[in-house]
Legacy VTK file of the C-alpha trace (Angstrom):
# vtk DataFile Version 3.0
C-alpha trace
ASCII
DATASET POLYDATA
POINTS 362 float
-154.204 25.938 -0.879
-157.487 27.768 -3.240
-157.973 31.173 -2.101
-161.989 31.070 -2.458
-162.400 34.305 -0.630
-160.748 36.011 -3.693
-163.343 34.586 -6.040
-166.457 35.341 -3.202
-165.261 38.347 -2.579
-165.305 39.034 -6.433
-169.024 37.851 -6.909
-170.149 39.722 -3.771
-168.768 42.925 -5.182
-170.649 42.150 -8.826
-174.087 42.446 -6.712
-173.081 45.589 -4.691
-172.110 46.962 -8.214
-175.416 46.222 -9.810
-177.408 47.932 -6.570
-174.749 50.744 -6.858
-176.057 51.287 -10.762
-179.153 50.802 -9.538
-179.197 53.502 -7.326
-177.447 55.690 -9.659
-179.633 55.147 -11.934
-183.057 56.332 -9.421
-181.122 59.048 -7.692
-182.334 62.306 -6.703
-179.567 63.450 -4.140
-177.301 64.872 -6.851
-175.389 62.150 -8.109
-174.640 62.036 -12.341
-176.206 58.825 -13.818
-179.625 58.935 -13.038
-182.128 57.579 -16.399
-184.823 58.762 -13.727
-184.032 60.923 -11.050
-187.466 60.243 -8.683
-189.484 63.098 -7.358
-187.765 65.290 -4.703
-190.272 64.685 -2.233
-189.374 60.766 -1.988
-186.688 60.536 -0.022
-183.807 58.033 -0.566
-182.274 57.065 2.224
-180.852 53.845 0.626
-178.671 56.111 -1.430
-176.387 56.191 1.883
-175.408 52.322 0.378
-173.538 54.015 -2.350
-171.894 56.546 -0.524
-170.954 53.499 1.922
-169.914 50.837 -0.721
-168.416 53.280 -3.850
-165.196 54.494 -2.188
-164.041 50.724 -1.934
-165.381 48.282 -4.407
-163.565 49.168 -7.359
-160.148 49.356 -5.480
-160.793 45.718 -3.502
-161.314 44.482 -7.513
-158.199 45.776 -8.636
-156.562 44.530 -5.322
-158.081 41.093 -5.902
-157.224 41.129 -9.551
-153.390 42.116 -8.189
-153.425 39.114 -6.177
-154.846 36.876 -8.691
-151.967 37.951 -11.319
-149.262 36.811 -8.414
-150.551 33.111 -8.758
-151.214 33.436 -12.456
-147.658 34.455 -12.658
-146.710 31.439 -10.573
-148.018 28.800 -12.973
-147.135 30.669 -16.632
-144.927 32.935 -18.165
-145.025 36.595 -18.852
-145.533 35.839 -22.450
-148.331 33.592 -21.702
-149.790 35.969 -19.240
-149.623 38.886 -21.543
-151.665 36.258 -24.077
-154.609 35.360 -21.221
-154.738 39.183 -20.647
-155.437 40.061 -23.634
-157.755 37.696 -25.160
-159.908 38.237 -21.703
-159.368 41.853 -21.612
-158.289 43.736 -23.853
-160.133 41.512 -26.939
-164.120 42.261 -25.155
-162.732 45.915 -23.797
-162.165 47.312 -27.133
-163.658 45.231 -29.800
-166.828 44.642 -27.157
-167.586 48.047 -27.601
-168.217 48.321 -31.040
-169.749 44.973 -31.374
-172.138 45.055 -28.563
-171.520 47.721 -25.977
-172.251 50.899 -27.853
-176.009 49.918 -27.289
-175.024 50.623 -23.681
-173.828 53.940 -24.941
-177.414 54.543 -26.650
-179.105 54.242 -23.643
-176.527 56.503 -21.844
-176.737 58.909 -24.505
-180.598 59.467 -24.970
-181.375 58.751 -21.182
-178.547 60.385 -19.325
-176.918 63.199 -21.174
-178.935 64.899 -23.661
-181.973 64.283 -26.296
-181.211 61.579 -28.648
-183.659 63.734 -31.367
-181.023 66.232 -31.277
-178.729 64.077 -33.617
-181.761 62.905 -35.787
-179.851 64.680 -38.939
-176.453 63.502 -37.830
-175.019 60.967 -40.265
-175.742 57.116 -39.250
-171.679 56.880 -38.613
-171.629 59.903 -36.130
-174.272 58.671 -34.413
-172.452 55.259 -34.264
-169.206 56.597 -32.944
-170.796 58.745 -30.245
-172.711 55.773 -29.340
-168.958 53.960 -29.362
-167.249 56.751 -27.187
-170.015 56.430 -24.355
-170.468 52.919 -24.208
-167.718 51.535 -22.248
-169.829 51.619 -19.212
-168.757 48.874 -17.222
-165.596 48.275 -19.375
-163.599 50.314 -17.909
-162.559 47.844 -15.369
-161.040 45.505 -17.541
-159.573 48.086 -20.118
-157.677 49.488 -16.878
-156.985 45.845 -15.999
-155.419 45.190 -19.227
-152.966 48.303 -18.837
-152.048 47.277 -15.089
-151.568 43.676 -16.360
-148.960 45.267 -19.256
-147.456 47.395 -16.345
-146.856 45.152 -13.770
-144.899 43.264 -16.645
-142.195 45.867 -16.998
-142.053 46.800 -13.364
-141.237 43.104 -12.571
-138.652 43.289 -15.497
-137.690 46.223 -13.777
-137.272 45.089 -9.917
-136.545 41.558 -10.824
-139.230 40.643 -7.885
-136.734 42.056 -5.219
-139.706 43.860 -3.446
-142.144 41.138 -3.128
-139.037 38.539 -1.766
-138.457 41.313 0.831
-141.965 41.516 1.825
-142.124 37.753 2.280
-138.978 37.907 4.171
-139.308 40.728 6.581
-143.237 41.100 6.709
-145.561 43.956 6.953
-146.726 45.218 10.683
-150.295 46.828 11.085
-149.067 50.313 11.554
-147.409 49.861 7.888
-150.448 48.884 6.248
-152.428 51.628 7.869
-149.809 54.567 7.020
-150.080 53.057 3.480
-153.399 55.079 3.428
-150.861 57.959 2.651
-149.590 57.001 -0.252
-152.559 55.241 -1.471
-154.752 59.064 -1.024
-151.642 60.605 -3.097
-152.147 58.015 -5.681
-155.350 59.644 -6.363
-154.202 62.803 -7.038
-152.916 61.670 -10.293
-153.648 60.313 -13.620
-157.211 60.957 -13.549
-159.173 60.967 -16.865
-160.723 64.736 -17.633
-164.699 63.661 -18.713
-164.505 59.754 -17.949
-164.101 59.652 -13.607
-164.278 56.536 -13.756
-160.334 55.996 -15.155
-158.781 57.018 -11.652
-155.685 55.552 -12.828
-153.268 56.353 -10.300
-155.387 55.067 -7.564
-156.348 51.930 -9.045
-152.845 51.140 -10.524
-151.950 51.821 -6.981
-154.495 49.200 -5.552
-153.197 46.158 -8.808
-149.916 46.832 -7.606
-150.676 46.447 -3.833
-152.607 43.325 -4.552
-149.400 41.621 -6.574
-146.998 42.592 -3.640
-148.683 43.068 -0.605
-151.876 41.433 -0.461
-150.727 38.609 -2.226
-148.398 37.354 1.117
-150.308 35.224 3.429
-148.614 36.744 6.672
-150.246 39.792 5.457
-153.468 38.681 5.473
-153.025 37.097 8.561
-151.944 40.209 10.074
-155.364 41.673 8.769
-157.561 39.017 10.684
-155.565 39.390 13.769
-156.367 43.079 13.490
-159.836 42.790 12.475
-161.785 44.433 15.298
-159.661 47.337 15.368
-159.799 47.956 11.499
-163.301 47.047 11.749
-164.087 49.998 14.128
-161.512 52.882 12.422
-163.652 52.017 9.053
-167.025 52.255 10.285
-165.369 55.542 12.255
-163.840 56.995 8.779
-167.159 55.508 6.626
-169.502 57.358 9.197
-167.774 60.547 8.696
-167.545 60.478 5.115
-171.364 59.659 4.639
-172.026 62.437 6.960
-170.251 65.313 4.979
-170.480 63.781 1.257
-174.358 63.147 1.746
-176.292 64.920 -1.391
-172.546 65.955 -3.206
-171.608 64.346 -5.932
-169.006 61.755 -4.726
-168.049 60.324 -7.891
-166.617 63.918 -9.147
-163.532 65.820 -8.045
-163.020 67.385 -5.304
-164.814 64.192 -3.270
-163.311 61.245 -5.163
-159.876 61.870 -4.303
-160.617 63.684 -0.749
-158.168 62.569 2.352
-161.065 61.833 4.061
-162.678 59.511 1.057
-159.088 57.852 0.271
-158.414 57.429 4.316
-162.084 55.464 4.542
-161.413 53.844 1.284
-158.186 52.018 2.341
-159.263 50.598 5.547
-162.278 49.562 4.261
-160.386 47.471 1.700
-158.330 46.160 4.977
-161.106 45.854 6.838
-163.100 43.260 3.399
-159.669 41.564 2.619
-159.760 40.902 6.561
-163.208 39.639 6.894
-163.438 37.667 3.626
-160.143 35.783 3.984
-161.437 34.888 7.754
-164.692 33.919 7.343
-165.467 34.056 3.886
-163.143 31.317 2.685
-165.436 28.628 1.860
-166.849 26.866 -1.234
-169.938 25.115 -1.881
-172.645 24.681 -4.776
-174.024 28.272 -4.689
-170.714 29.827 -4.352
-169.246 28.082 -7.150
-171.898 28.924 -9.173
-171.981 32.759 -8.586
-167.857 33.031 -9.100
-168.616 30.862 -12.722
-171.473 33.849 -13.324
-169.666 36.811 -12.100
-168.054 38.000 -14.999
-171.113 38.035 -17.376
-173.364 39.580 -14.852
-170.735 42.099 -14.518
-170.702 42.949 -18.102
-174.730 42.989 -19.000
-176.095 43.813 -15.495
-176.548 47.173 -16.945
-178.760 46.551 -19.825
-181.230 44.822 -16.972
-181.011 47.678 -15.074
-181.546 50.074 -17.873
-184.797 48.438 -18.734
-186.384 48.110 -15.591
-185.729 51.881 -14.920
-187.204 52.878 -18.797
-190.360 50.922 -18.039
-191.242 52.328 -15.026
-190.214 55.800 -15.739
-193.039 57.629 -14.267
-194.724 55.103 -11.956
-194.705 56.660 -8.768
-197.831 54.963 -7.979
-195.323 51.995 -7.141
-193.548 51.777 -3.371
-189.922 53.187 -3.673
-188.739 49.662 -2.338
-190.172 47.717 -5.040
-189.282 49.823 -8.089
-185.686 49.146 -6.598
-186.280 45.455 -6.124
-187.998 44.821 -9.837
-184.492 47.324 -10.508
-181.814 44.793 -9.202
-183.765 41.381 -9.914
-184.162 42.747 -13.639
-180.215 43.432 -13.049
-179.386 40.070 -12.252
-181.728 38.210 -14.841
-181.011 40.198 -17.721
-177.226 39.649 -16.893
-177.521 35.480 -16.128
-179.773 35.456 -19.909
-177.024 37.381 -22.044
-174.311 35.071 -19.740
-175.779 31.963 -21.409
-176.532 33.322 -24.567
-173.507 34.869 -26.175
-170.872 32.539 -25.098
-173.068 30.274 -27.561
-172.883 32.326 -30.640
-169.450 32.222 -32.490
-167.250 34.962 -32.883
-169.745 36.929 -31.024
-168.480 35.256 -27.896
-165.013 36.292 -28.321
-165.457 39.934 -29.228
-167.942 40.179 -26.458
-166.093 37.916 -24.022
-163.003 37.412 -24.921
-164.268 33.643 -25.431
-161.947 31.520 -27.808
-163.734 28.269 -29.664
-160.884 26.356 -27.827
-162.058 27.361 -24.389
-165.657 27.402 -25.058
-165.297 23.673 -25.812
LINES 1 363
362 0 1 2 3 4 5 6 7 8 9 10 11 12 13 14 15 16 17 18 19 20 21 22 23 24 25 26 27 28 29 30 31 32 33 34 35 36 37 38 39 40 41 42 43 44 45 46 47 48 49 50 51 52 53 54 55 56 57 58 59 60 61 62 63 64 65 66 67 68 69 70 71 72 73 74 75 76 77 78 79 80 81 82 83 84 85 86 87 88 89 90 91 92 93 94 95 96 97 98 99 100 101 102 103 104 105 106 107 108 109 110 111 112 113 114 115 116 117 118 119 120 121 122 123 124 125 126 127 128 129 130 131 132 133 134 135 136 137 138 139 140 141 142 143 144 145 146 147 148 149 150 151 152 153 154 155 156 157 158 159 160 161 162 163 164 165 166 167 168 169 170 171 172 173 174 175 176 177 178 179 180 181 182 183 184 185 186 187 188 189 190 191 192 193 194 195 196 197 198 199 200 201 202 203 204 205 206 207 208 209 210 211 212 213 214 215 216 217 218 219 220 221 222 223 224 225 226 227 228 229 230 231 232 233 234 235 236 237 238 239 240 241 242 243 244 245 246 247 248 249 250 251 252 253 254 255 256 257 258 259 260 261 262 263 264 265 266 267 268 269 270 271 272 273 274 275 276 277 278 279 280 281 282 283 284 285 286 287 288 289 290 291 292 293 294 295 296 297 298 299 300 301 302 303 304 305 306 307 308 309 310 311 312 313 314 315 316 317 318 319 320 321 322 323 324 325 326 327 328 329 330 331 332 333 334 335 336 337 338 339 340 341 342 343 344 345 346 347 348 349 350 351 352 353 354 355 356 357 358 359 360 361
């Protein structure tokens, strides 16, 4: 039976990421990543959305990707799986930087990190390399996903799927699932890339492997659905505590992004999300199918629309805050859809930027 809730979860998180990037681009509450920090006398209570969602959205994506890897490896060999992941993840994650996403690096360098005019006398190749280095943006996810796919193949060779067979035979109780918050927190303390805070390799690799070994088991999902009310209450308590103690601080950087409270909330929120989506959103209709087909493109390209809107609106404080946010989110969505429709029609670039081969396109 197809797990429609996984597809619905993925495109829902893409929309949440779009909203979070909008908030980051406009925030004035101490978070790094602002293109236009709105006047400090304008309270931005909508920032709470970022504080609530940021701790768990990408962990959920890696868990969902781990589940997808389980089903993918049931239909193809490890060699075929590796080739598929390389074409769809590594190619756009590397070549896409040099052919298109360096433009995102230009936006980040010019409007976020420093004044681009400081490099006016630098040679072009030097500017280009700086743009490439800073252009990874949303690509960090697919870069990590390819790396984790390779790690999974190696781990499978070592343990011969004994772990997954053991879990399928014995099952996992709700108490064990909750206590997994401890190793989840410990994994967040390791393999964190300096300067590039998105690359939290330890906790995201752990999430990916849990998706493959734990969350892909139907009995685990049934347990989450059974105890969903309890998980919901616990997630609300931890989320409220996290927001209360962290609001106004940079939650994207250490030490907050690896604190015990933040990681505990992140883990329990993941349990809630998978329990909720599997119980209530395991549906398929025209809208969900339409979003599923376009979610990857919206994820890749939405930031260009967000940045374009914020740059154009910058300084127009006469507009209501709600209107500024609405225009920016809509711009990110429309530009993401537009580029998702245009780039697959351009030979070579569709492969470099989106991993779409000519055979797959046809």
